[in-house]
C-alpha positions in Angstrom: 7.4 5.1 -28.0 10.5 5.0 -25.9 10.3 6.1 -22.3 12.9 8.9 -22.3 11.7 10.0 -18.8 12.7 6.7 -17.4 16.1 6.7 -19.1 16.7 10.3 -18.0 15.9 9.4 -14.4 18.4 6.6 -14.6 21.2 8.8 -15.9 20.3 11.5 -13.4 20.7 8.9 -10.6 24.3 8.3 -11.9 25.1 12.0 -12.0 26.2 12.0 -8.4 29.7 10.7 -7.7 28.7 8.8 -4.6 25.9 7.0 -6.4 28.1 6.2 -9.3 30.6 4.7 -7.0 27.9 2.7 -5.2 26.7 1.3 -8.6 30.2 0.3 -9.5 30.7 -1.4 -6.1 27.4 -3.4 -6.7 28.6 -4.7 -10.1 30.9 -7.0 -8.1 27.9 -8.5 -6.2 25.2 -7.6 -3.7 26.2 -5.6 -0.6 24.8 -5.0 2.8 24.2 -1.3 3.7 26.8 -1.7 6.4 29.5 -2.5 3.8 28.5 0.4 1.7 28.6 2.7 4.7 32.0 1.5 5.7 33.4 2.6 2.3 32.1 6.2 2.6 32.3 8.9 5.1 28.5 9.5 5.2 25.7 8.9 7.7 23.1 6.1 7.4 20.4 8.7 6.5 22.6 10.0 3.7 23.1 6.5 2.4 19.4 5.8 2.6 18.8 9.0 0.5 21.2 7.8 -2.2 19.8 4.3 -2.2 16.3 5.6 -2.5 17.3 7.4 -5.7 19.1 4.3 -7.1 16.2 2.0 -6.3 13.7 4.4 -7.6 15.5 4.5 -10.9 15.3 0.7 -11.1 19.1 0.2 -11.3 19.3 -1.3 -7.8 17.0 -3.7 -6.0 17.0 -4.1 -2.2 16.1 -6.9 0.2 15.8 -6.7 4.0 17.6 -9.3 6.0 17.2 -8.8 9.7 18.2 -5.2 10.6 20.0 -4.6 7.4 19.2 -3.9 3.8 21.0 -5.7 1.0 21.4 -4.0 -2.4 21.8 -5.7 -5.8 22.4 -4.3 -9.2 19.7 -4.7 -11.9 21.7 -5.9 -14.9 18.8 -5.6 -17.3 18.5 -1.9 -16.6 22.3 -1.3 -17.0 22.1 -3.2 -20.3 19.3 -1.0 -21.5 21.4 2.1 -20.6 24.4 0.7 -22.4 22.3 0.0 -25.5 21.1 3.6 -25.5 24.6 4.9 -25.2 25.9 2.7 -28.0 23.0 3.9 -30.2 23.9 7.5 -29.4 27.5 6.8 -30.2 26.6 5.3 -33.6 24.3 8.4 -34.3 27.2 10.7 -33.6 29.5 8.8 -36.0 26.8 9.2 -38.7 26.5 12.9 -38.0 30.3 13.3 -38.5 30.0 11.8 -42.0 27.5 14.5 -43.0 23.8 14.4 -43.7 21.9 12.9 -46.6 21.5 16.3 -48.3 25.2 16.2 -49.1 26.4 18.8 -46.7 29.1 18.0 -44.2 29.9 19.5 -40.9 30.7 23.1 -40.9 
């Protein structure tokens, strides 16, 4: 059985504009928390809150180096999310064709 709770947690993590932008930034490569902070007008505790959600979803990994945390995207998780979205898109296309009983959309 698929873990829909895990997938829902991942998509929920992306439902915030700041977190979505952070994930997009991380697709270019790992970033230090100071670089992420410099991009936004938020405090360090606010960034920590967002990163806790992203790391908790599995989309982002972190590593401490000295006083700073470094964040990296988890490409496997993003690939799983993309696969699910593609599957849903195919399902929608089938639904537009009508169902097996011969009835189309009303």
